[in-house]
C-alpha positions as CSV (number, residue, x, y, z in Angstrom):
1,M,104.4,91.9,84.5
2,T,105.7,89.5,86.9
3,S,108.2,90.9,89.4
4,E,106.0,93.8,90.4
5,Y,102.9,95.8,89.4
6,K,103.2,99.4,89.0
7,V,100.0,101.0,90.1
8,L,99.4,104.8,89.5
9,L,96.8,106.2,91.8
10,I,95.4,109.6,90.6
11,G,94.1,110.9,93.9
12,G,95.6,108.2,96.1
13,R,95.5,110.1,99.3
14,G,91.7,110.3,99.2
15,T,89.2,107.9,100.8
16,I,89.2,105.2,98.1
17,G,92.8,105.7,97.0
18,S,94.0,105.2,100.7
19,G,92.0,102.0,101.0
20,L,93.7,100.7,97.8
21,R,97.0,101.5,99.1
22,T,96.3,99.6,102.2
23,Y,94.5,96.4,100.9
24,M,95.9,95.9,97.4
25,P,99.4,95.1,98.5
26,R,97.9,92.8,101.2
27,L,96.2,90.9,98.4
28,D,99.4,90.8,96.3
29,P,102.6,92.1,97.6
30,R,103.8,92.7,94.1
31,Y,101.7,95.8,93.8
32,R,104.0,99.0,93.9
33,M,101.6,101.9,94.6
34,V,102.4,105.4,93.5
35,S,100.0,108.1,94.3
36,V,99.8,111.5,92.7
37,D,97.9,114.2,94.6
38,L,97.5,117.9,94.7
39,P,100.1,119.5,96.8
40,G,99.0,119.6,100.4
41,A,96.2,117.0,99.9
42,P,95.6,115.3,103.3
43,D,96.1,111.6,103.5
44,K,92.9,109.8,104.7
45,A,94.8,106.5,105.3
46,T,94.3,105.1,108.8
47,A,96.3,101.9,108.5
48,P,100.1,102.0,109.2
49,D,100.9,99.9,106.1
50,A,99.0,102.3,103.7
51,G,102.4,103.2,102.2
52,G,103.6,103.9,98.6
53,D,105.4,106.6,96.8
54,F,103.9,110.1,96.8
55,I,104.1,112.7,94.0
56,D,102.7,116.2,94.5
57,L,101.2,117.6,91.3
58,D,98.2,119.4,90.0
59,I,97.8,117.3,86.8
60,T,95.6,119.7,85.0
61,E,98.1,122.5,85.6
62,S,101.1,120.4,84.6
63,P,99.8,118.0,82.0
64,D,103.1,117.2,80.5
65,E,104.5,116.2,83.8
66,F,101.5,114.0,84.4
67,R,102.0,112.4,81.1
68,A,105.5,111.4,81.9
69,L,104.3,109.5,84.9
70,I,102.4,107.0,82.7
71,P,105.2,105.0,81.1
72,G,106.0,101.8,82.9
73,C,102.7,101.7,84.7
74,D,100.8,98.4,84.7
75,L,97.5,99.8,86.1
76,V,96.1,103.4,86.4
77,V,93.4,104.2,88.7
78,Y,91.7,107.4,88.2
79,L,90.1,108.8,91.4
80,A,90.7,112.5,91.5
81,R,88.0,115.2,91.4
82,G,87.9,118.9,91.3
83,G,86.0,121.8,89.9
84,G,82.7,121.8,87.9
85,L,81.4,119.6,85.2
86,A,83.5,121.2,82.5
87,A,86.7,121.0,84.5
88,M,86.0,117.4,85.4
89,H,85.4,116.5,81.7
90,R,88.9,118.1,80.9
91,M,90.6,116.2,83.6
92,T,89.0,112.8,82.5
93,D,90.0,113.5,78.9
94,L,93.5,114.4,79.9
95,V,93.9,111.2,81.9
96,F,92.4,108.7,79.3
97,E,94.2,110.3,76.4
98,A,97.4,110.1,78.3
99,V,96.9,106.3,78.9
100,L,96.0,105.8,75.2
101,A,99.1,107.7,74.0
102,Q,101.3,104.9,75.3
103,D,102.7,102.2,72.8
104,E,101.2,99.7,75.2
105,P,98.5,101.4,77.3
106,P,98.2,100.1,80.8
107,M,94.9,99.1,82.2
108,I,92.8,101.8,83.5
109,V,90.2,101.9,86.2
110,G,87.9,105.0,85.9
111,S,85.9,106.4,88.9
112,S,82.2,106.2,88.4
113,S,79.7,106.0,91.2
114,V,76.4,104.5,92.2
115,H,75.2,108.2,91.7
116,A,75.7,107.5,87.9
117,V,72.4,105.7,88.1
118,D,70.5,108.0,90.6
119,G,67.6,108.1,88.1
120,L,66.9,104.5,88.9
121,Y,66.4,104.6,92.8
122,D,65.5,107.1,95.3
123,F,65.5,106.5,99.1
124,H,63.5,109.8,99.6
125,Q,60.5,109.1,97.8
126,L,57.8,106.7,99.1
127,G,57.9,103.2,97.9
128,F,60.3,100.3,98.1
129,Y,63.4,102.2,98.5
130,W,62.0,104.6,101.2
131,T,60.8,101.5,103.1
132,L,64.1,99.8,102.8
133,A,65.9,103.0,104.0
134,E,63.7,102.9,107.0
135,R,64.8,99.3,107.7
136,Q,61.1,98.3,107.7
137,F,61.9,94.9,106.1
138,D,59.0,93.2,107.3
139,Q,56.8,95.7,105.5
140,I,58.3,94.8,102.1
141,T,56.5,91.9,100.1
142,D,57.7,92.6,96.6
143,W,61.4,92.7,96.5
144,P,62.6,94.0,93.1
145,E,65.5,92.7,91.1
146,R,69.0,94.5,92.1
147,I,69.9,97.2,89.6
148,S,72.1,95.5,87.1
149,A,75.7,96.2,86.5
150,A,74.9,96.4,82.8
151,V,72.4,99.3,83.0
152,P,73.6,102.3,81.3
153,A,74.2,105.5,83.3
154,H,71.0,107.5,84.2
155,P,72.5,110.8,85.7
156,I,70.1,113.3,87.1
157,N,72.7,116.0,88.1
158,D,76.2,117.2,87.1
159,Y,77.9,114.8,89.4
160,G,76.2,111.8,87.7
161,R,77.1,113.4,84.3
162,E,80.8,113.5,85.1
163,K,80.6,109.8,86.1
164,A,78.8,109.0,82.8
165,H,81.6,110.7,80.9
166,V,84.2,108.4,82.7
167,E,81.9,105.3,81.6
168,E,81.8,106.5,78.0
169,W,85.8,106.8,78.1
170,A,86.1,103.2,79.4
171,Q,84.1,101.9,76.5
172,K,86.2,104.1,74.1
173,V,89.4,102.3,75.5
174,A,87.6,99.0,75.2
175,D,86.6,99.7,71.5
176,L,90.3,100.3,70.7
177,G,91.3,97.0,72.2
178,H,92.6,97.8,75.4
179,S,91.8,97.2,79.1
180,A,89.4,99.5,81.0
181,V,86.6,99.3,83.5
182,A,84.5,101.9,85.3
183,M,84.0,101.4,89.0
184,R,80.6,102.6,90.3
185,W,81.8,103.1,93.9
186,G,79.3,102.8,96.7
187,G,79.5,104.2,100.1
188,V,83.2,104.1,100.9
189,N,84.7,106.1,103.9
190,A,87.9,106.2,105.5
191,K,86.8,104.4,108.8
192,N,84.6,101.8,107.0
193,N,81.7,103.1,109.2
194,V,78.3,101.8,108.2
195,H,76.5,104.1,110.6
196,V,76.6,107.2,108.4
197,E,74.0,110.0,108.4
198,E,72.8,109.2,104.9
199,R,69.6,107.5,104.0
200,G,70.0,103.9,102.9
201,Y,73.7,103.9,103.4
202,F,73.7,100.3,104.6
203,A,72.3,99.2,101.2
204,V,75.1,100.9,99.1
205,W,78.1,100.5,101.7
206,C,81.4,99.3,100.5
207,H,84.3,98.4,102.8
208,Q,87.7,99.7,101.5
209,E,88.9,96.0,101.5
210,D,86.1,95.0,99.1
211,A,86.9,97.9,96.9
212,A,90.4,96.8,96.7
213,R,89.2,93.2,96.0
214,L,87.2,94.4,93.0
215,V,90.1,96.3,91.5
216,H,92.4,93.4,92.1
217,A,90.0,91.0,90.6
218,C,89.7,93.1,87.5
219,F,93.4,93.4,87.2
220,Q,93.9,89.7,87.4
221,R,91.5,89.1,84.6
222,H,93.5,91.8,82.5
223,C,96.7,89.9,83.2
224,A,95.0,86.6,82.1
225,G,93.9,88.4,79.0
226,D,90.0,87.9,79.6
227,L,88.9,91.1,81.2
228,P,85.4,92.3,80.0
229,S,86.8,95.4,79.0
230,G,84.4,98.4,78.9
231,A,82.5,97.0,81.7
232,H,81.2,99.1,84.6
233,Y,80.7,97.2,87.9
234,F,79.2,98.4,91.3
235,A,81.8,98.4,94.0
236,I,79.5,97.3,96.8
237,S,80.2,94.9,99.8
238,D,78.3,91.7,100.3
239,N,75.4,93.4,102.0
240,T,72.3,91.6,102.8
241,Y,70.1,94.4,101.6
242,N,72.2,95.5,98.5
243,I,70.3,97.2,96.0
244,F,72.8,96.9,93.3
245,D,74.0,93.8,91.3
246,I,77.4,92.4,92.4
247,E,76.7,89.0,90.9
248,T,77.9,90.2,87.5
249,P,81.4,91.0,88.7
250,R,81.5,87.8,90.7
251,R,80.7,85.8,87.7
252,E,82.8,87.9,85.1
253,V,86.0,88.9,87.1
254,G,85.8,86.6,90.3
255,Y,84.9,89.4,92.7
256,A,84.9,87.9,96.3
257,P,83.7,90.5,98.7
258,V,84.2,89.6,102.5
259,H,82.2,92.3,104.3
260,N,78.6,92.8,105.0
261,A,76.9,95.9,106.5
262,E,74.6,94.0,108.6
263,T,77.5,92.8,110.6
264,Y,77.3,96.1,112.4
265,Y,73.7,96.0,113.3
């Protein structure tokens, strides 16, 4: 893995994938991005250099064709979504099993979400998180610890359960001696807008560049042979009012975010 790094993005035309296609090659020009998406999926990229190779394929309808895409990959990033909980479990199983079927499995990044731990915070109930979401910072006297990256999933709905299933798979891959992490993506959007109609968004926002920086940092540690495989990290920018722990990925993989939501206030 020296001349180039082949990266397979499953769902690479989406919001997170388009950001990875934009920023990962800027971080290291050796990345060669290949995106597999549903036929007709719109490309949410806004940067002119968000390139790569594109494959139109419904991986659940054509699993053998999908499996044939894995050999030769250095990194697989699983971003796709579709259908209900049972359908998502089947797709997740397909992706991870295809990776593990390789003689030398590539590293895999599985998509979780901050919503995997929705049971631990609520911007809609009176208390600390309500006050934070109202940006009434002077009313807060007792600031809790940020939610630890190490905390297990606490899903409260099917969306959270599908993400918890991804995290379980990442641990299975690690237990088998291979490289996997689950990314608990924060608020990522195609225009990197902080002012979104969602309570507390500034506390969970993640710029696309920082999302790419975290994936890049994890892959570098994989290449160096010291990735903490099986980990789940919050993909959040360096926001002043973060509610999630990003010190753990800083310490463990060298995550170096460069954006802060407060810049836009």
